[in-house]
C-alpha positions, 0 to 999 in steps of 0.5 A: 161945807165951811168946816170941810174947807177949814179943815182942808186949809188947816192941813187935815183930811176930810171924807168926800164922795166921788161918783164911785167911792168915798175919798180921803181928801187933803191939800195936794201941795201941803206935804204934811197933809199928804203924809197924814193921808199916807199914814191914815191909810197905811199906804206904801210910799211907792203908791203915788197919789192922784191930783183931783182937779176941777178943770182941764187947764189944771191938768195941762198945768201939771203935765207935759207931752199931752196927747192931742186928743186930751181936750176931746177925752176930757169933754167926753168923760170928765167930770166922771169915773176916769183917772188919766195918767200923764207925764208929770212936769216939774211942778209935781212934787215927789211926795205926790207921785213918789218921784215917778215921771208920771202923775194921775188926774181925777175930776170927780163928778159929785158936784159938792166935791167938785165945788170943794176942789174949785174953792180949795185948789188941787187935792189928793183923794185916794179911796177912803180905806186902809190900804189893801182893803175894799174901797170905802162906800159907807160913811159911818164905816169909814169913820169907824175904820180910821178911829178919827173924828173925820168930817166930810159929806155923807151921801152913801146913795150917790156912790156906784161902788165901782172904781174909776178906770185908770187910763195911762196916756204917758206913752204913745200906746195907751194902757188901761191900768185898772178896768173900772166904770168906763170900758175900753170900747167906750173910750175908743168909740168916743176917741178913735185916735186912742192907740192901745 
């Protein structure tokens, strides 16, 4: 764990499990670290990064015009396989959201990763794969794919392999941008105020 925290503080990327797939994590507010992850993944710059956070307050800190049911949604599904898109506020740098007016938030349910976020601060954590390829589910394969001696936490058995659901709440009408582990029906059952 110490080596992971040290590498993150030094602007390096690490491989960490979420409850779905492995992510390539780095400090979100370190532009050099974020650029390094874009480079490693060969990710197009117009594909924004999400903020991986450890609590609801941090979501409020980096967004605006939140829906009144956000706390209820958080308590029902997070930590867990849900990415929430909200309007970004002025604290979100362009190197995170590609200059768009929105930003995504993720709260991984895998406890050691959540602890890293608590200790290190807000992180980016896109799937640990070359952009356009299948999301990373096997630690050793990921390290081979990147030709780097990346450190991380190996726990292949903890992953479901199913991506998070991406729920866009940046407008008055909610939209599911990617169907993942959580269904529209499950969302509506817990949060009937959602309007699709």
